[in-house]
C-alpha angles and dihedrals in degrees: 000000000000091000093051091048088056093049094047089049090054091051092049090050090052093049090050091048091053095047102041113093100212099157118045124219122219122264110282114225119228110289122215131193141198126198112227102196095181096040091226100114117117131204091246090057093052106042095082098037115129122245091256088066091066132063126216115251106248124231123356095316146010109276118158103154122227114343136152092214125105114243125208121201126194136185139155122244115204122224114279137190094219140051118275136196129200116221123200100197102202115084099196100074113122102208133009122179112189120195123191112201133190125176091353094305130107107240097176141010129195122189119196143138138129092278087072125071111273094238090066093069118112090227119027100235134125086239121063108258117186119190116224101220097193130067092201126091107291136187111220122204123187123194108197125188122171143152088213125074112305097241117148113175108184130195136166119222144175105246094242093050091046092052090051091048092048091049090052093051092044090051093053092043089048090053090052094051090041089056090050092047094050092048093047093050091045093054093044093054090043085059090048090053102037100028087221106150091208089073091051094050092046092049089053090049092054091049090050093049088049093052091047093050091044087055093048093045097045091239091114093055090048100049113008109038108008093145095046109083092167092060091046088055094048102030100100099053093037097052091036089059092050090051092055093051095048094041090056092044091051092048093050090050098044097041095038091226094165090069102023100045120005091185094056089044090056089050089054089049088052091056091050089053092047090049090051091050093048089049092054091043090050090059092061108021124074123265094241090059098043099045094068089049091049093049091051093045090047092056094043094046093048091047091053093047089054090049089050091052093044093050093052089044088059089049089061101261099150101204092045087083091062091044091054092048090051094051092044090059092048092045091052090052093047093049093048089045091051091049088053093050090050089056100248095111125057101192107110091184089062092042093052108032112020094079088050091055093042093051092047090053090045093050093049093047092047089049086054090052090048091049091050090048093049090046091054091050090047091055090054091050091049090057088058095041091056086071093053128088130261092273089073090052090056090053090053089054088049091053089050090050090051091051090051090050087051092055090049090053090050090051090050091049091052089051090052090050089053091051089053090065089061092063126094101243095223104040100025087228123129111280129233094266090062089050090054088056100040100046097062090047092051093047092051088049091051092050090050098047101032093237121133127241129205128208112201116191116196125192128183111239115236093356091154088063090057092052091044096050103031102024135249092281090062090045090054090050090052092050092050091049092046090050088053093050091050091051092049093050103037097061101134114128109270096018112133129188125208135182101233096188139304108346095345124107131185126208117198111203112184115198093017122149121217099245095044092043091051093048091050094048092047089053092051092049089053090049089052092046092052096044123099111220108211120211136167087259093051141276122323129202117200145168132210136218117222133201119190132192127182120199097225092047093062120085121245127003099320118195127222088258092052091047090054092046090051092054088047091052090049089051090052091052091050091052093043090053092059104286125256085081141121120220130182120210117232094176138356091275107026130055134189122265090228108139 
C-alpha cells in the first residue's frame, strides 16, 4: 500500500501542476479568422482587407475540427516596452506561416510546424513559440495548414514568464512520463524475475501508451525523434494501433478470457487483428484518412474492453471490478479527447492533458489488478511450495533479493534522471543553477582548508554576429563545439565547467594558483583561437574574452557572490579593452592589466 500511496501522490502533484496558473500570460487581443478553401490566398492580398472580411474566433480558442482548408488568423498587437513571444499551444499543426506587419509592410516572417525538422524552430519547445521582434504596434497574420485537428490556441507572453510556464508544464509532463517509465521498468524486471508473461505484455503496453502520449503532446518530436518528420506525421495512428493490440492482449491475460469466456476472448482477438491491420494501413495511407479510423476504433475497442471487464465482474471475478474502473477512466478521457479533436470542445487543457491523467490512473489501477492477480497465483504456488524441501525456500529468498536489487536499480535510475535536470540541454555542461549551488560550497571549503579557488568567466567575442550571419542553428553548433573544447582542456581534478548563459561559460578551479591558472587559461584561449568551428553553414573562427578572479587575491572576506561578480567585472574590462583578452580581478572594481 505504501508504494501505491507514493504513486497516487505523484499523480496528484502532476494534476495540481497542470491546473495551477502560476505565471500569467498577457491579455490576448481579439483574434479573427478567414477560411481559405483553395489555399491560394497570400499575405499581400489580406493586409488591406476590411474588418467585414474576417470572422471573430468563437469561444476561448480557435477549434474547427478536421478540415482540409487553410485557415488565416489575424490580430493586432499594441505597442509595448518589453519583448513579447507568441505561443501556439497545440503541437500537431503541420505548417504555420507567421507574418508580422507594420504600416502595410511585412517586417518579419517565421515558418514552423511539425512537418519541418524540429531543429528549424526559432525556440526549441514542443509548442510553437514565435518571437515578436518589434516593440511597436504590429499586425500579426498566421497561415495554418494541417491534417490534424485545426486547433490554434494563441497566447502572448513576456519571455521570462513563458519560460517559467513552459518549465512548469515540462516538469509536470516529466513526472507523468517518469511514472510511466518506472512502471514499465518495474513490470519488465518483474517479468525477468518471475518469467510471468503478463508483466512483459503490460510493460509493453505502458511503453506504447507513453509513445502515443508523447506523440500527442509533442514531447516525442522534441526529445525522441526530432529529425524524423515521417514518424511525427505517422506517430499517432501507428502507436495507437500498437496500444489496441497490447491492451487486448493484457486484458486476455489478466481476465483469463480464454478459459472464462471464449466469446469475449475471440472479440479481444478481433481487436488485435484490427489493430494489426490499422498499423499496416497507417504505414501507407495518409494521416488524415487514418486518424478518423483510429478515433473510432479507440472508442469501440475501449468500450468492448469495458464490456469484457463488466461481464467477468458479474461472473464473480473480484479484480474485474478494478479493471473495469480503470478502463472506464481511460475511455472517458478518450471520448472527451476525440470530441475535442473533432472541434466540439474548446478546452485545450482537457484536450492536451486529460488523456494523460486518465492513462496514468488506468496504468496504476491495472498495475494493482496485475499485482492482485500475481498475488493470488503466488498464494497457490506457496501451498505447493510448503511441501517442497529447504532448497525451494532458498530459491524464494533469492527471488526476494533480486526484487530488492530491482528496487535499488529503480532508485538509482531516478537519481540519474534527477541529475539530468542539472545539465544544460544544448551543451550537456552543468547549468547555472548547479553553479549557484557549487560555488558557495567551494568557497567555504577554501576558507576551511586555506587553499585558493579561481573563477574563470569566458565569453565568445562577437557571437551575435555569428547568429545574425549564419543563423541560430550554426550558433548552437559553435556553442556545442566550444563546450567540447573546454571539457577537453580543463581536465584537472576538481575543475568543473558550467554554461552561465547565452555564450558565457564559467570554469570553477578549486585549489588553483594564479600563475598556473593564468597559463592554463592562456593556453585554452590559444587553442580556441586556432580551432576551426565547423557548422552546416561553413567554418567559423572565433576568439574569447576571459575574466578571472581568485578568492585569496581579493581583499577582505569576499563571498561567493562577490567572487563571481569580480570575475564578471574582469570579463567586462577584457571586452572593453578590445576583446580577445584575459583580465584578472584584484578587487570588485579594479582588475590587473596583465595580458
